[in-house]
TIKOLFI-652281 format. One record per residue (C-alpha): residue number from 0; chain; x, y, z. Coordinates in steps of 0.5 Angstrom, whole numbers, plus 2048, in hexadecimal, padded with zeros to 3 digits. Example, Ala and Ser with C-alpha at 12.3 -4.5 7.8 and 13.67 -1.06 7.14 Angstrom:
// TIKOLFI-652281
(0; "A"; (819; 7F7; 810)),
(1; "A"; (81B; 7FE; 80E)),
// end
This chain:
// TIKOLFI-652281
(0; "A"; (761; 756; 810)),
(1; "A"; (769; 754; 811)),
(2; "A"; (76B; 759; 80B)),
(3; "A"; (767; 75F; 80E)),
(4; "A"; (76B; 75D; 815)),
(5; "A"; (772; 75D; 811)),
(6; "A"; (771; 764; 80C)),
(7; "A"; (76F; 767; 812)),
(8; "A"; (776; 764; 816)),
(9; "A"; (779; 767; 811)),
(10; "A"; (775; 76E; 811)),
(11; "A"; (777; 76E; 818)),
(12; "A"; (77F; 76C; 817)),
(13; "A"; (77F; 771; 812)),
(14; "A"; (77E; 777; 816)),
(15; "A"; (782; 775; 81A)),
(16; "A"; (787; 775; 817)),
(17; "A"; (785; 77D; 814)),
(18; "A"; (784; 77F; 81A)),
(19; "A"; (78C; 77B; 81C)),
(20; "A"; (78F; 77F; 816)),
(21; "A"; (78C; 785; 816)),
(22; "A"; (78F; 786; 81D)),
(23; "A"; (796; 783; 81C)),
(24; "A"; (795; 789; 815)),
(25; "A"; (793; 78E; 81B)),
(26; "A"; (799; 78C; 81E)),
(27; "A"; (79E; 78D; 818)),
(28; "A"; (79B; 794; 817)),
(29; "A"; (79B; 796; 81E)),
(30; "A"; (7A3; 794; 81E)),
(31; "A"; (7A5; 798; 817)),
(32; "A"; (7A1; 79E; 81B)),
(33; "A"; (7A5; 79C; 821)),
(34; "A"; (7AC; 79C; 81D)),
(35; "A"; (7AA; 7A3; 819)),
(36; "A"; (7A7; 7A8; 81D)),
(37; "A"; (7AD; 7AD; 81D)),
(38; "A"; (7AC; 7AC; 816)),
(39; "A"; (7A5; 7AD; 815)),
(40; "A"; (7A3; 7B1; 81B)),
(41; "A"; (7A8; 7B6; 819)),
(42; "A"; (7A6; 7BE; 818)),
(43; "A"; (7A9; 7C1; 814)),
(44; "A"; (7AF; 7C5; 815)),
(45; "A"; (7AD; 7CB; 818)),
(46; "A"; (7B0; 7D3; 814)),
(47; "A"; (7B6; 7D5; 818)),
(48; "A"; (7B4; 7DB; 81F)),
(49; "A"; (7B4; 7E0; 81B)),
(50; "A"; (7B3; 7DE; 813)),
(51; "A"; (7AF; 7E0; 80F)),
(52; "A"; (7AE; 7DE; 806)),
(53; "A"; (7AB; 7E6; 805)),
(54; "A"; (7AB; 7E1; 7FE)),
(55; "A"; (7AE; 7DE; 7F9)),
(56; "A"; (7B2; 7E2; 7F3)),
(57; "A"; (7B0; 7E4; 7EC)),
(58; "A"; (7B3; 7DE; 7E7)),
(59; "A"; (7B7; 7E5; 7E4)),
(60; "A"; (7BC; 7E4; 7EB)),
(61; "A"; (7BC; 7DC; 7EC)),
(62; "A"; (7C3; 7DD; 7EF)),
(63; "A"; (7C4; 7E2; 7F3)),
(64; "A"; (7CA; 7E3; 7F5)),
(65; "A"; (7C9; 7EA; 7F8)),
(66; "A"; (7C5; 7EF; 7FB)),
(67; "A"; (7C5; 7F6; 7FE)),
(68; "A"; (7BE; 7FA; 802)),
(69; "A"; (7BC; 800; 7FD)),
(70; "A"; (7B6; 802; 802)),
(71; "A"; (7B1; 7FE; 807)),
(72; "A"; (7AF; 7F8; 803)),
(73; "A"; (7B4; 7FB; 7FB)),
(74; "A"; (7BA; 7F7; 7FA)),
(75; "A"; (7BF; 7F6; 7F5)),
(76; "A"; (7C2; 7EF; 7F4)),
(77; "A"; (7C6; 7EB; 7ED)),
(78; "A"; (7C7; 7E5; 7EB)),
(79; "A"; (7CE; 7E2; 7EA)),
(80; "A"; (7D4; 7DE; 7E6)),
(81; "A"; (7D0; 7DD; 7DF)),
(82; "A"; (7CB; 7E3; 7DF)),
(83; "A"; (7C9; 7EA; 7DC)),
(84; "A"; (7CC; 7F0; 7DF)),
(85; "A"; (7C7; 7F1; 7E2)),
(86; "A"; (7C4; 7F4; 7E9)),
(87; "A"; (7BD; 7F3; 7EB)),
(88; "A"; (7B9; 7F7; 7EF)),
(89; "A"; (7B4; 7F2; 7F2)),
(90; "A"; (7AE; 7F4; 7F9)),
(91; "A"; (7AC; 7EF; 7FD)),
(92; "A"; (7A8; 7EC; 7F9)),
(93; "A"; (7AE; 7E8; 7F6)),
(94; "A"; (7AA; 7EC; 7EF)),
(95; "A"; (7B0; 7F0; 7EB)),
(96; "A"; (7AE; 7F7; 7EA)),
(97; "A"; (7B5; 7FB; 7E7)),
(98; "A"; (7BA; 7F8; 7E2)),
(99; "A"; (7C0; 7FB; 7E3)),
(100; "A"; (7C6; 7F9; 7DD)),
(101; "A"; (7CD; 7FB; 7DE)),
(102; "A"; (7D2; 7FB; 7D9)),
(103; "A"; (7D6; 7F7; 7DD)),
(104; "A"; (7D8; 7EF; 7DD)),
(105; "A"; (7D5; 7EB; 7E2)),
(106; "A"; (7DB; 7E6; 7E3)),
(107; "A"; (7D9; 7E5; 7E9)),
(108; "A"; (7D5; 7E9; 7EC)),
(109; "A"; (7D5; 7E6; 7F3)),
(110; "A"; (7D2; 7EB; 7F8)),
(111; "A"; (7CF; 7F3; 7FA)),
(112; "A"; (7D1; 7F8; 7FE)),
(113; "A"; (7CE; 7FE; 800)),
(114; "A"; (7D2; 806; 803)),
(115; "A"; (7CD; 80A; 807)),
(116; "A"; (7CD; 810; 801)),
(117; "A"; (7C9; 80A; 7FD)),
(118; "A"; (7CF; 807; 7F8)),
(119; "A"; (7CF; 800; 7F7)),
(120; "A"; (7D5; 7FC; 7F5)),
(121; "A"; (7D5; 7F6; 7F2)),
(122; "A"; (7DA; 7F0; 7F4)),
(123; "A"; (7DC; 7ED; 7EE)),
(124; "A"; (7E0; 7E8; 7F2)),
(125; "A"; (7DF; 7E1; 7F1)),
(126; "A"; (7E5; 7DC; 7EF)),
(127; "A"; (7E2; 7D7; 7F1)),
(128; "A"; (7EA; 7D3; 7ED)),
(129; "A"; (7ED; 7D8; 7F1)),
(130; "A"; (7F1; 7DA; 7EB)),
(131; "A"; (7EE; 7E1; 7E9)),
(132; "A"; (7F4; 7E6; 7E7)),
(133; "A"; (7EF; 7ED; 7E9)),
(134; "A"; (7E9; 7ED; 7ED)),
(135; "A"; (7E4; 7F3; 7ED)),
(136; "A"; (7E0; 7F7; 7F0)),
(137; "A"; (7DA; 7FC; 7ED)),
(138; "A"; (7D8; 803; 7F0)),
(139; "A"; (7D1; 806; 7ED)),
(140; "A"; (7CC; 809; 7F0)),
(141; "A"; (7C6; 805; 7EE)),
(142; "A"; (7C2; 80B; 7EA)),
(143; "A"; (7C8; 80D; 7E5)),
(144; "A"; (7CB; 806; 7E3)),
(145; "A"; (7CE; 808; 7DE)),
(146; "A"; (7D3; 80B; 7E2)),
(147; "A"; (7D8; 806; 7E5)),
(148; "A"; (7DE; 805; 7E8)),
(149; "A"; (7E2; 7FF; 7EB)),
(150; "A"; (7E7; 7FE; 7EF)),
(151; "A"; (7EB; 7F8; 7ED)),
(152; "A"; (7F0; 7F4; 7F2)),
(153; "A"; (7F5; 7EE; 7F2)),
(154; "A"; (7F4; 7E9; 7F9)),
(155; "A"; (7FC; 7ED; 7FD)),
(156; "A"; (7FD; 7E5; 7FF)),
(157; "A"; (7FC; 7E1; 7F8)),
(158; "A"; (801; 7DF; 7F5)),
(159; "A"; (7FF; 7D9; 7F1)),
(160; "A"; (7F9; 7D9; 7ED)),
(161; "A"; (7F7; 7D5; 7EF)),
(162; "A"; (7FA; 7D3; 7F4)),
(163; "A"; (7F9; 7CB; 7F7)),
(164; "A"; (7F2; 7C8; 7F9)),
(165; "A"; (7F3; 7C9; 801)),
(166; "A"; (7F5; 7D0; 7FF)),
(167; "A"; (7F0; 7D3; 7FB)),
(168; "A"; (7ED; 7D8; 800)),
(169; "A"; (7ED; 7DD; 7FA)),
(170; "A"; (7E6; 7DE; 7F8)),
(171; "A"; (7E0; 7E3; 7FB)),
(172; "A"; (7D9; 7E3; 7FB)),
(173; "A"; (7D9; 7E8; 801)),
(174; "A"; (7D9; 7EF; 802)),
(175; "A"; (7D7; 7F5; 806)),
(176; "A"; (7D9; 7FC; 807)),
(177; "A"; (7DB; 800; 80D)),
(178; "A"; (7DF; 807; 80C)),
(179; "A"; (7E2; 809; 805)),
(180; "A"; (7E4; 800; 805)),
(181; "A"; (7E2; 7FB; 802)),
(182; "A"; (7E3; 7F4; 806)),
(183; "A"; (7E4; 7EE; 802)),
(184; "A"; (7E2; 7E8; 805)),
(185; "A"; (7E5; 7E0; 803)),
(186; "A"; (7E1; 7DB; 803)),
(187; "A"; (7E6; 7D5; 804)),
(188; "A"; (7E5; 7CF; 7FE)),
(189; "A"; (7EB; 7CC; 800)),
(190; "A"; (7EA; 7CA; 807)),
(191; "A"; (7E4; 7CD; 809)),
(192; "A"; (7E6; 7D0; 810)),
(193; "A"; (7E8; 7D7; 80E)),
(194; "A"; (7E5; 7DE; 80E)),
(195; "A"; (7EB; 7E3; 80B)),
(196; "A"; (7EA; 7EA; 80B)),
(197; "A"; (7EC; 7EE; 806)),
(198; "A"; (7EB; 7F6; 806)),
(199; "A"; (7EB; 7FB; 7FF)),
(200; "A"; (7E9; 802; 7FF)),
(201; "A"; (7E4; 804; 7FC)),
(202; "A"; (7E5; 809; 7F6)),
(203; "A"; (7E6; 806; 7EF)),
(204; "A"; (7EE; 804; 7EF)),
(205; "A"; (7F2; 7FD; 7ED)),
(206; "A"; (7F5; 7FB; 7F5)),
(207; "A"; (7F8; 7F5; 7F8)),
(208; "A"; (7F2; 7F3; 7FD)),
(209; "A"; (7F5; 7F3; 805)),
(210; "A"; (7F4; 7EE; 808)),
(211; "A"; (7F2; 7F0; 80F)),
(212; "A"; (7F0; 7EA; 812)),
(213; "A"; (7ED; 7E4; 814)),
(214; "A"; (7E6; 7DF; 817)),
(215; "A"; (7E6; 7D7; 818)),
(216; "A"; (7E0; 7D7; 816)),
(217; "A"; (7DF; 7D0; 813)),
(218; "A"; (7DB; 7D2; 80D)),
(219; "A"; (7DB; 7D5; 807)),
(220; "A"; (7D9; 7DC; 807)),
(221; "A"; (7D4; 7DD; 802)),
(222; "A"; (7D2; 7E4; 804)),
(223; "A"; (7D3; 7EA; 808)),
(224; "A"; (7CF; 7F1; 80A)),
(225; "A"; (7D1; 7F5; 811)),
(226; "A"; (7CB; 7FA; 815)),
(227; "A"; (7CA; 800; 814)),
(228; "A"; (7CC; 802; 81B)),
(229; "A"; (7D3; 7FD; 818)),
(230; "A"; (7D2; 7FB; 820)),
(231; "A"; (7D0; 7F3; 81C)),
(232; "A"; (7D3; 7F0; 816)),
(233; "A"; (7D0; 7E9; 813)),
(234; "A"; (7D4; 7E5; 80F)),
(235; "A"; (7CF; 7DF; 80C)),
(236; "A"; (7D0; 7D9; 809)),
(237; "A"; (7CC; 7D3; 807)),
(238; "A"; (7C6; 7D3; 80C)),
(239; "A"; (7CA; 7D7; 811)),
(240; "A"; (7CA; 7DE; 814)),
(241; "A"; (7D1; 7DF; 817)),
(242; "A"; (7D1; 7E6; 81B)),
(243; "A"; (7D5; 7EA; 81E)),
(244; "A"; (7D4; 7EF; 824)),
(245; "A"; (7D9; 7F3; 828)),
(246; "A"; (7DE; 7F5; 825)),
(247; "A"; (7E3; 7FB; 826)),
(248; "A"; (7E2; 7FE; 81E)),
(249; "A"; (7E0; 7FA; 818)),
(250; "A"; (7E7; 7F8; 814)),
(251; "A"; (7E7; 7F5; 81B)),
(252; "A"; (7E1; 7F1; 81B)),
(253; "A"; (7E3; 7E9; 81B)),
(254; "A"; (7E6; 7EA; 823)),
(255; "A"; (7E0; 7EC; 825)),
(256; "A"; (7DA; 7E7; 828)),
(257; "A"; (7D8; 7E1; 823)),
(258; "A"; (7D1; 7DF; 823)),
(259; "A"; (7CF; 7D9; 81F)),
(260; "A"; (7C7; 7D9; 81C)),
(261; "A"; (7C5; 7D4; 817)),
(262; "A"; (7C0; 7D6; 812)),
(263; "A"; (7BE; 7CE; 811)),
(264; "A"; (7BA; 7CD; 80B)),
(265; "A"; (7BC; 7D4; 807)),
(266; "A"; (7C0; 7D1; 802)),
(267; "A"; (7C5; 7D2; 800)),
(268; "A"; (7C5; 7D8; 802)),
(269; "A"; (7CA; 7DD; 7FF)),
(270; "A"; (7C9; 7E5; 801)),
(271; "A"; (7C8; 7EA; 805)),
(272; "A"; (7C7; 7EF; 809)),
(273; "A"; (7C4; 7F5; 80E)),
(274; "A"; (7BD; 7F8; 80D)),
(275; "A"; (7BC; 7FA; 815)),
(276; "A"; (7C3; 7FA; 818)),
(277; "A"; (7BE; 7F4; 81C)),
(278; "A"; (7BB; 7F1; 816)),
(279; "A"; (7BF; 7ED; 810)),
(280; "A"; (7BC; 7EC; 808)),
(281; "A"; (7BF; 7E5; 806)),
(282; "A"; (7BE; 7E2; 7FE)),
(283; "A"; (7C0; 7DB; 7FD)),
(284; "A"; (7C2; 7D9; 7F6)),
(285; "A"; (7BC; 7D5; 7F6)),
(286; "A"; (7B8; 7DB; 7F5)),
(287; "A"; (7B5; 7DC; 7FB)),
(288; "A"; (7B5; 7E3; 7FF)),
(289; "A"; (7B6; 7E3; 807)),
(290; "A"; (7B5; 7E7; 80C)),
(291; "A"; (7B9; 7E6; 813)),
(292; "A"; (7B8; 7EA; 81A)),
(293; "A"; (7BD; 7E9; 81E)),
// end
């Protein structure tokens, strides 16, 4: 009889103990969930308004550094330094439709520009160490790639090759065309604060690129484009657009109304071009193709 009583008492004791342990365990879980609720239930970041990921780029252009619009859903791009001197026609799915091989070096191709006649300008202007003594823009018709003309230049205000680190603002990854001139935007590797604007003619020859202005933009510019109606200039930096409107003329765009738009999640954005007057095409060096509606 005593044995049965003792066994029953022990069962009750262990049952109560398990209940207490369960209550404590649940309380600990509750506290943990409460303090980590922001992390556990955080929504995945949404794409910025207006930004649409069209497709991953073909493996042939994983380092896309320039983009031009040939037609609706038809684009031209290229890789940067260390890659073949080739242009790639791609579609809106990021697939390569044609490879255009050129007989000019790819020292460091960084951007594409285009004029209303369809002429393409390739900016061989990458200058990471600021020590190149001759830079180039290659001019061609993509339907006659064997006929390439060179626009060679140095910067009129560069006296040292390279200058002191804080003064290294002679790299460029951004180019656009307007009214017979090419506009070259610097990438400020020294202080990351100032985008300088240079101008050279769009005709073959050797020039001193004229410094015509600058803008305190506090970003390293990786691409540039101008709308077909000439009313908007868009500069690109990593995960950001820099828009200029209401300027008197394209050669004074940096004096216009300025607006910055974030492209969070777009990655290392490297190239930008207008598809229409209010729609941009953007590529990232990570290998994605985007469309952005202003």
